NUTOR-645879 format. One line per field, with one value per atom (N, C-alpha, C): residue number from 1; x, y, z. Coordinates in pm, whole numbers. Example, Ala and Ser with C-alpha at 12.3 -4.5 7.8 and 13.67 -1.06 7.14 Angstrom:
2
seq	[1:1:1:2:2:2]
px	[1319:1230:1320:1285:1367:1290]
py	[-569:-450:-330:-225:-106:3]
pz	[780:780:780:708:714:787]
This chain:
77
seq	[1:1:1:2:2:2:3:3:3:4:4:4:5:5:5:6:6:6:7:7:7:8:8:8:9:9:9:10:10:10:11:11:11:12:12:12:13:13:13:14:14:14:15:15:15:16:16:16:17:17:17:18:18:18:19:19:19:20:20:20:21:21:21:22:22:22:23:23:23:24:24:24:25:25:25:26:26:26:27:27:27:28:28:28:29:29:29:30:30:30:31:31:31:32:32:32:33:33:33:34:34:34:35:35:35:36:36:36:37:37:37:38:38:38:39:39:39:40:40:40:41:41:41:42:42:42:43:43:43:44:44:44:45:45:45:46:46:46:47:47:47:48:48:48:49:49:49:50:50:50:51:51:51:52:52:52:53:53:53:54:54:54:55:55:55:56:56:56:57:57:57:58:58:58:59:59:59:60:60:60:61:61:61:62:62:62:63:63:63:64:64:64:65:65:65:66:66:66:67:67:67:68:68:68:69:69:69:70:70:70:71:71:71:72:72:72:73:73:73:74:74:74:75:75:75:76:76:76:77:77:77]
px	[-4662:-4577:-4660:-4644:-4716:-4633:-4696:-4627:-4690:-4606:-4653:-4634:-4728:-4712:-4593:-4522:-4408:-4461:-4413:-4454:-4331:-4349:-4239:-4200:-4071:-4027:-4066:-4182:-4231:-4173:-4186:-4141:-4256:-4248:-4346:-4439:-4523:-4613:-4709:-4756:-4850:-4784:-4660:-4587:-4565:-4533:-4512:-4640:-4752:-4881:-4907:-4879:-4897:-4814:-4691:-4602:-4659:-4697:-4748:-4881:-4973:-5103:-5093:-5006:-4988:-4946:-4850:-4801:-4908:-4979:-5082:-5199:-5244:-5352:-5313:-5191:-5146:-5137:-5082:-5067:-5204:-5298:-5432:-5505:-5493:-5560:-5509:-5379:-5321:-5376:-5404:-5453:-5605:-5669:-5815:-5857:-5784:-5809:-5868:-5973:-6031:-5941:-5935:-5850:-5894:-6022:-6074:-6084:-6032:-6027:-5908:-5902:-5788:-5657:-5658:-5536:-5495:-5593:-5562:-5505:-5563:-5513:-5373:-5351:-5217:-5115:-5154:-5063:-5030:-5129:-5105:-5010:-5031:-4942:-4800:-4789:-4656:-4589:-4666:-4609:-4556:-4628:-4581:-4448:-4439:-4314:-4201:-4230:-4128:-4082:-4175:-4139:-4042:-4072:-3986:-3849:-3841:-3713:-3632:-3690:-3613:-3663:-3775:-3834:-3913:-3856:-3910:-3976:-4000:-4073:-4189:-4295:-4405:-4358:-4267:-4218:-4140:-4053:-3974:-4066:-4165:-4259:-4342:-4389:-4469:-4391:-4266:-4184:-4149:-4130:-4104:-4227:-4346:-4468:-4477:-4438:-4436:-4344:-4237:-4138:-4177:-4286:-4328:-4404:-4374:-4448:-4584:-4670:-4801:-4791:-4697:-4676:-4628:-4535:-4486:-4598:-4680:-4789:-4891:-4918:-5014:-4966:-4836:-4779:-4829:-4856:-4899:-5048:-5122:-5266:-5308]
py	[19982:19968:19990:19902:19913:19992:20089:20171:20143:20110:20081:20202:20231:20347:20328:20436:20431:20441:20352:20351:20347:20386:20378:20232:20205:20066:20010:19950:19888:19748:19689:19552:19473:19344:19259:19193:19104:19027:19112:19224:19308:19362:19404:19457:19347:19227:19116:19086:19088:19065:19175:19300:19412:19394:19350:19330:19225:19110:19001:19039:19096:19129:19238:19335:19440:19380:19289:19227:19141:19062:18974:19055:19158:19242:19304:19356:19419:19317:19199:19094:19050:19027:18986:19097:19220:19332:19350:19338:19354:19249:19131:19022:19008:19095:19088:18950:18904:18775:18803:18734:18748:18687:18751:18701:18565:18537:18410:18301:18326:18223:18133:18021:17931:18001:18083:18155:18256:18322:18418:18350:18237:18160:18107:18061:18013:18126:18245:18360:18395:18388:18418:18315:18189:18084:18102:18133:18156:18276:18382:18504:18478:18397:18363:18289:18192:18117:18207:18292:18384:18480:18527:18614:18542:18417:18338:18314:18316:18298:18427:18539:18662:18779:18762:18874:18955:19063:19130:19265:19301:19424:19390:19471:19445:19441:19531:19537:19410:19366:19244:19123:19113:19001:19006:19124:19141:19094:19135:19095:18947:18892:18749:18668:18715:18648:18651:18763:18774:18670:18637:18544:18398:18367:18228:18185:18066:18012:17962:17933:17880:17749:17665:17538:17560:17654:17684:17740:17827:17887:17779:17686:17579:17491:17482:17403:17453:17581:17641:17626:17589:17580:17446]
pz	[15074:15188:15314:15409:15534:15633:15697:15796:15931:16027:16161:16249:16337:16426:16518:16544:16635:16777:16861:17001:17089:17212:17308:17326:17342:17356:17493:17497:17619:17629:17743:17763:17823:17811:17874:17775:17826:17740:17658:17715:17640:17514:17526:17410:17307:17352:17260:17182:17251:17184:17083:17118:17025:16899:16914:16799:16706:16761:16679:16615:16691:16634:16528:16547:16445:16312:16317:16194:16128:16209:16154:16097:16169:16117:15983:15974:15849:15737:15766:15665:15613:15705:15665:15588:15634:15568:15426:15408:15275:15178:15227:15143:15147:15225:15243:15294:15394:15458:15596:15629:15763:15869:15983:16091:16142:16133:16185:16080:15962:15859:15885:15814:15829:15795:15690:15651:15758:15819:15926:16049:16085:16200:16171:16049:16011:16019:15973:15980:16124:16212:16354:16414:16384:16436:16384:16255:16196:16261:16283:16342:16483:16559:16695:16688:16600:16586:16536:16440:16389:16498:16580:16692:16785:16815:16903:16841:16708:16638:16631:16674:16679:16597:16527:16453:16554:16607:16724:16699:16574:16545:16451:16451:16358:16212:16177:16039:16004:16093:16067:16054:16140:16132:16004:15971:15849:15727:15716:15602:15606:15725:15737:15693:15728:15682:15530:15471:15325:15263:15332:15279:15285:15355:15366:15240:15194:15080:15128:15034:15070:15146:15107:15175:15318:15334:15469:15555:15500:15576:15614:15524:15551:15666:15685:15794:15929:15939:16066:16089:15988:16002:16037]
């Protein structure tokens, strides 16, 4: 289970970037995937779209990334 550090509820673009990067870093680390690989870039693209769809916490994004099939993930790459 991945545990994300609790932070004060900030607002703004910096906080949004923190949310997305936290989820992507955790997802890639769990799979031992480099962030700059095609899979890492695909995960980042997917996380941005999922964030825009309403997954607004690192935990929610992380679990949403888990729910994507390989075909769905490849769509983002």
